N, C-alpha and C positions, 0 to 999 in steps of 0.2 A: 089436764089429764095426768095422772100419776105415772111415773115410768114403770114399765113392765119388763120382765126378763123372760125370754122364751128359750126353750131347750135348743131350738135350731140355731139361735144366735150364738151359742157357745162353741160351735164347731171350730176347730183350730184352722189357722191359715188366713190368708189375706182375702179381701173382698175380691170376688171374681170379676175380671174385666169384661163383663158381658155388655156389648153395645146396646142390646135391647133393654137392659136395666139402667142404662145411662151412666155406668161406672167409667170414669176416665182412666185410661191405662196408666197415666203418670202416677196416680194415687197408689195403685197396686204395685207398680214398679218400685216406687220410692219406699213403700212399706217393706217390701221384700229386701231391698238393699240395706235398709236400717237394721232389719232383723239379722241379716247375715253379718253386718259389721258388729252388731251388739254381741254376737257369739264369741268374738275375738277378745273381749274384755276379760281381764283376769278376775277370778272369783265371782263370775256372774251367777246369780241365783234369783229365783222369783221372789217377789215381795207379796205378802198377803194382800188380798183385795176383797172388799165387800162384794159378794156375788151380785148384789143389786146394782153395783157400779161397773161390773165387768162387762156385761152385755145388756144394753138398755134399748127399749123401744118406746116411742111415743108418737104423737101426731102434731103437725103444724100446718095450718091452712089447708086441711083436708088431705095432706100427704103424710106417708109414714116416715118417721125419723128413727134411724138405727145408729147406735154408738157402741163401739167396742174399745175397751181399754186393756192395755198390757203393762204390768209393773214389774220391774226388776231392780236389783242393786248390784254393785260390784265393788272391787277394791277402789277406793277413792271417790266413788259416786254413790250418794245416799239414795237416789231415786232415778230410775230410767223409765220414763212414761211415753208410751206410744198410743195415740188415740186415732181411730179412723171413724168417720161418720158419713152417713148418706141420708139425704132428704128426698124421698120419692125417686124420680128419674132425673132429677136436676142437680141440686147442690151436693158436692162432696168435699170433705175436709180431711186433711191429715195434719195432726198436731203432734209434735214430738219435742220433749225437753229432757235432757239429762242434767240433773242437779248434782253438783259436787258436794262431798262431805267438806264442810268448812275447814276441817283440820288439814286438808290438802290444798296446795296452791294450784287449783285447776279452774278453768272457766266453765260457764254454762253453755252446753250445746243446745241449740234450738233450730227446728226446721218446721215449716208450715206450708201447706198447699191449700188453695181454695179454687175449686173448679165448678163450673156450672154449665150443663148441657154441651159438653164437648170443648169448652173454652176454659183455659186456666187463667184466672184473673190475678192471682198472686202466688208467688213462690219465694220463700225466704229461707236462708240458712246463715248461721253465725256461731262463732264462739264468743260469747259475751263476757266481758271482764266482771269480776265481783270485787275487785280491789282497786278501783279507779281506772287503771289502764291495763290492757292486755300485756302479758309477758312478752318482751321484745322478740324472744326466740319463736314463740307461737305466732306472733304477728308476721314475722318473716316467712315462716313456713306456710301460713295461710296465703300470703301474697304470692308465693311460688306455685300455688295450686292452679290448675286450669279453671277458667271462669267464663267460658262462653266462646265467642261473643254473643250477647243478647241484644236484640233490637230495641227492646223496651225495658229500661231500668226505672223502677218505681221510687217515688219519694217516701221516706220514712214517715210514720205517723208522729203526732206531737209528743207522744211518750217514748219515742224511739231513741232517746238519749242513752238507754241501757245497752244498746248494741255497740259493737266494736267498729272501727273504721273499715274493717275488712268485710262487713256484712254484705251479703248478696241478696238483693230484693228486686225481683224481675217479674215480667209477665211473659213467660215463654211462648214463642210463636212456632207452632208446628212440632212434629216429632223430633227433628234434629235438635232444636233448642231444649225440648223436654228431656231428651237423653243427656244433653250437656248438663242440665241441672242435676239429674241423678248422679252423674259423675262428679259434679262439684260437691254434692253432699257427701259422697263416698270419700273424697279427698279430705274434707273437713273432719270426718270421723276417723280417718287414718291418723291425722295430726293429733286428735284427741287421744286415741288409743296409745300412741307413743308417749304422750305426756302422762297418761295414767300409769303406765308401766315404770316411768322414771320418778314419779312423785313419791315423797315420803311424808308421813304425818308430822304435824307440829302440835304442841300441847294446847289444850282448850283455853288456857289463860294467856297464851302468846298473843301479843298485840296484832300480829298478822292474821291469826285465826279469827280474832274478834272482828277485825276489819272485813274479812271475807264473809263472816256470818252477817254482818250489817249490810254488806253489799248484796248478798243474796236475798235478804229481807226486802231491800229496796227494789230489786228486780221483780220479785213477786208482787209487790204493791203497785209497781208501774204497770205490769201486765194486767192487773185487775182493773185498770182504768179503761180497758178496751170494752166499751159498752155494747158493741155488736154481739159479742159472745153472750153476755148476760141477757140481752134482750131476746135472743133466739131461744135460750134455755128457759127463760121465764114464760115465753109464749107457748113453748112446746109442753112444758110441765107446770111449774108454779114458782113464784119468787123464792119461797123458802128452800125448795129443792135446788134451784139454780145457785143460791148462795152456798149451800152445802157442797155442791159439786165443784164450784170454783174454789172455795176456801179450803176444802179438805182433799181434793184430788188434783185439780189443774195447777193451782199455784198456792199450795200449802206453805206456810211459813217454815223456815228451817227450824229444827228442834233447838231448844235452848242448849247452849254449850254445857252448862253445868250438869244437865241430865242426859246428854247425848254421848253415846259411845261410838267412836268412829269405827267403820268397817275395816277390819284388818285381815290380811291374807292368812 
């Protein structure tokens, strides 16, 4: 089935935490917290998005699939992407990545939630390095952030080498741990915001800029190795559309430095 866009899907705001609709409250709570933190970034502005990718609907195994995407950029960050998705009354996904402009010495922020029928099976947040290792100051600040405790810590996937040693990957148990995860994400975003405000750009031909560009390219390529995402999109829509969505929206390669103008305040 080809993706369709409906006017009702474009209404602003988060997914409603309606128990009858099967929407897990953690997905809605984290989306709202990310939106609130996003507003504090300097120079925040919307990025153009294809209307057919902003609000998407399809079907999978006889259930309706809804996907909503929000795109912004800010000083030091080339793309801020927040995706929320729901399949019928069961599966819900939140996917968020803030990609830095390689001219700035900034990490990649990532947060994801996978929930199904009232149970959160996976919740992850990290500031991932793009130049080998995370800045020691950022690493120390992350280590100082509250992180639980969480009863079930999950093992990273085989392609998880892109994450920092401070990555938090858990299966939250109940409202208390779910709330703790939201607060952990807020803490990570606060660390990132402070880093953005302090960062200054370097030239496109600076070796450090080139290394960060290469590191971000590797991050995107490693994320594309997650076949679960591709299989769901291929089944709900078609392989060509899934490739376009992954390559152009989810994990698009950073623009070539020679043709890329960094976002300046």
